[in-house]
C-alpha positions, 0 to 999 in steps of 0.5 A, spaced: 519 351 522 519 343 522 520 341 528 522 334 532 522 333 539 524 327 541 525 324 548 530 318 546 531 311 548 536 309 553 535 302 555 529 299 558 526 303 562 530 309 562 526 314 566 529 321 562 525 326 565 525 324 572 530 328 578 534 322 578 536 319 571 536 312 571 531 305 571 527 307 577 527 302 582 519 302 582 520 302 574 516 308 573 515 313 567 514 321 568 511 325 563 515 330 559 511 336 562 516 341 560 518 338 553 511 338 551 509 345 554 514 347 550 511 344 544 506 348 545 509 354 545 512 351 538 504 350 536 501 357 538 506 360 533 505 356 527 510 351 528 510 344 525 511 339 531 512 332 532 514 329 539 516 322 539 516 319 546 521 313 545 524 313 552 517 312 556 515 307 550 521 303 550 521 305 543 528 302 539 533 308 536 530 305 528 524 307 529 525 313 532 530 315 527 524 312 522 519 317 524 522 322 524 526 322 518 519 321 514 518 328 517 524 331 515 525 337 521 529 343 520 530 343 527 531 337 532 530 338 539 533 332 544 533 333 551 539 330 554 541 327 561 548 325 564 548 318 563 545 318 556 549 324 554 554 320 548 547 316 547 543 322 546 549 325 541 549 319 537 542 318 536 543 326 534 549 325 529 545 319 526 538 324 524 541 329 523 545 325 517 539 322 515 535 329 514 540 335 515 536 338 520 540 343 526 540 340 533 539 343 540 539 340 546 535 342 553 536 340 559 540 340 566 546 337 564 547 341 558 545 347 562 551 345 567 556 342 562 556 347 556 563 346 553 563 339 555 557 337 550 559 341 544 566 338 545 563 332 546 558 333 540 563 336 535 559 337 529 553 335 531 550 340 536 549 346 534 545 349 540 544 348 547 538 352 550 540 353 557 536 352 564 528 355 561 529 354 555 521 354 553 521 361 550 529 361 548 527 354 543 520 359 540 525 364 539 530 360 535 524 357 531 522 364 529 528 366 526 531 370 531 537 373 529 542 368 534 545 373 538 539 376 541 536 370 543 537 370 550 539 362 554 542 360 548 548 357 547 551 357 539 557 354 535 558 360 531 564 355 527 570 358 530 567 358 538 561 357 542 557 363 545 554 364 550 549 369 550 546 372 557 542 368 561 533 368 559 531 371 566 525 368 569 519 368 565 511 368 567 508 362 569 502 365 568 503 366 560 505 358 558 500 354 556 498 348 557 503 342 555 501 339 549 498 333 551 495 330 545 501 328 543 502 322 548 498 318 552 497 317 559 498 309 559 505 310 557 506 312 564 506 306 568 507 307 576 504 303 582 504 309 587 498 312 583 492 311 580 492 309 573 492 312 568 494 318 571 498 326 568 502 330 571 500 338 573 505 343 574 502 348 578 509 353 578 516 353 577 522 354 581 523 353 589 524 357 595 529 352 598 536 351 597 538 344 597 544 342 595 542 336 591 537 338 588 538 339 580 532 343 578 532 350 582 540 350 581 540 348 573 533 351 570 528 354 575 531 359 580 530 359 587 523 363 587 517 359 586 513 363 581 506 360 582 500 359 576 494 362 579 489 358 581 483 359 576 490 357 571 491 350 575 484 348 575 482 350 568 489 345 566 484 340 570 479 340 567 482 341 560 485 333 562 480 331 565 476 333 557 482 330 553 483 324 557 476 322 560 480 315 563 485 318 568 483 317 574 488 322 578 492 328 577 499 329 579 501 336 582 508 335 581 511 341 582 516 340 588 513 346 593 506 346 591 505 347 599 510 352 600 504 358 599 499 356 604 493 361 600 495 358 594 493 351 596 488 354 599 484 358 593 487 352 588 483 347 593 477 352 594 477 352 586 477 345 585 471 345 590 467 350 587 468 347 580 466 340 582 472 338 580 473 333 586 468 328 585 470 327 578 478 326 579 482 325 585 489 328 586 496 327 589 502 332 590 509 333 593 509 336 599 515 339 604 514 336 612 514 344 614 508 346 610 503 350 614 498 343 617 492 348 617 491 346 609 491 339 609 484 338 612 481 343 605 486 339 601 483 333 603 476 335 602 478 337 595 479 330 594 487 329 595 489 322 596 497 322 597 502 326 599 509 325 597 513 327 602 520 329 602 523 326 609 530 325 606 534 324 612 533 320 619 538 325 622 538 333 624 545 333 621 544 330 615 538 334 614 542 341 616 549 339 612 544 338 605 541 344 606 534 342 608 532 348 610 527 349 616 526 342 617 527 337 622 526 330 624 521 332 629 517 336 624 516 330 619 514 326 625 508 331 626 506 332 619 505 324 618 502 323 624 497 329 622 496 327 614 494 319 616 490 321 622 486 326 616 487 320 611 492 321 606 495 316 603 503 318 604 509 316 601 516 318 603 522 320 600 529 318 603 537 318 601 542 315 604 549 318 603 549 325 606 556 329 608 559 326 614 554 319 613 555 313 616 553 306 618 549 309 625 546 315 621 544 311 615 541 306 619 537 311 623 534 314 616 531 307 615 528 306 623 526 313 622 522 311 616 520 304 619 517 310 625 512 314 621 505 312 618 507 311 611 504 307 606 510 307 601 517 309 602 522 310 596 530 310 599 536 311 594 543 313 594 544 321 595 546 323 587 550 328 585 549 331 578 553 337 574 551 343 577 549 342 583 553 345 590 553 337 592 557 335 586 562 341 586 563 340 593 564 332 592 568 332 586 572 338 590 573 333 594 575 327 590 569 324 593 565 322 586 568 315 583 565 316 574 570 317 569 566 319 565 558 321 564 556 314 563 558 312 570 551 314 572 548 308 571 550 301 573 551 296 567 543 294 567 541 302 567 540 302 575 541 309 578 548 308 581 552 311 587 557 316 585 560 318 592 563 315 597 567 317 603 573 314 607 568 313 612 562 310 608 563 308 602 559 308 595 559 300 598 556 302 604 550 307 602 547 301 596 548 296 602 544 301 606 539 303 600 537 296 599 537 294 606 532 299 607 528 297 601 528 290 605 526 292 613 521 296 611 517 292 606 517 286 608 515 287 615 509 283 617 505 289 619 507 293 612 505 287 608 498 288 611 498 295 610 499 295 603 493 289 603 488 292 607 488 298 602 486 295 595 479 297 594 478 296 587 482 292 581 486 298 580 488 298 587 489 291 586 493 292 579 498 297 582 499 293 587 501 288 583 506 292 578 510 295 585 511 288 587 514 286 580 518 292 580 520 291 586 523 284 585 525 286 578 529 291 581 533 285 586 532 280 581 536 285 577 541 286 582 543 279 584 544 277 577 549 284 576 553 282 582 553 275 580 557 277 572 561 282 576 564 276 581 564 270 576 570 268 573 570 271 567 569 278 571 576 277 574 580 276 568 
């Protein structure tokens, strides 16, 4: 079968496959590793596949139409998101008109909103591949009977049919992503050495954070790790395919959850000498076994992206950040800093029960930690998550339709608003947090003295540009909103 996989554009710098589908404040892009893993599954079965990376390349829709039209696919696969769902279906409709292909949608949003997606996409959407879709897509392309494809929702001409869920797959059987279909240079990120590539060491998460989409909608609450041999095999493959990459980012949310796995991966990196060829970074939780950090450093782990989240234990408890406390976060940051890691802190504002005092506590907490960089955002409420259901049941969601998940400028929008702490309050403290953290003389000096190469300088310039662009676009947007023309 001829399969076209489209990662559609939706305004400049829209980050489609990140945890927050929006134009990120850091103006970063994320590699579509899950789409490309599914693409390689298809290629391994002999199917003819093209991948159109329109999102990261800000590709005009007409160019995407032209590319896919010339390919003449039998099946179009689109990764759809909450804010872009109407535009995604509109693009699918045009491609279907041009080629006569079938249309399948994948991703967290369509998994959570099967019926609504078929309603919006009437006469356009043929299939929704729910949750972990690698093998569901394979079966569909192979021509399996529709009734037999696990994880498939489909329209039989009169009604929507939901086939049984597909059990979590064995991640050790998955191929490496079809990285040859993209270029690493398409994915800038001021926090990473450029160019870089992402790598998934496993899927699933043992935790139950109320706001996090992927465990709830896609990969489940059981961590399934690949073997250390497979992880390092992929590192070697990446370096051979793209000799220019300077860093590999272990994008798995919970890389540090299994200390034995971490030790095995680090030991294998060192045994093969990979640590002398390329550095790596990873996501971490603050309740990671600290004894793994020295070996991680020895194996050339450079940066830790750490989910500190909030500056009060009450907020951490409310969002179900199990086994984590602000004291634990401080110990983790201090230990990692002493070992020489670059630390990027991830924070939010807007937990249930949030007040101005607790939001300021999060900002003060971030400033008190030995962090090199940080990000802060209003807490995300995506369909399918426990937080979304709770907020919707209590009438705390502001959105009228899915497009409200973004501002008119394509920025992240806060959609939860409480009686004691409104969406405007959340946005104000997000911006306060960014300014208070980054505009401190000590922080500016810290970022300056960590410039050790031309690449470091270029990353810092890109990050500064993203910072200024975010606040400039926000100021322009506020001026338009408050101007005379908007009051009529």
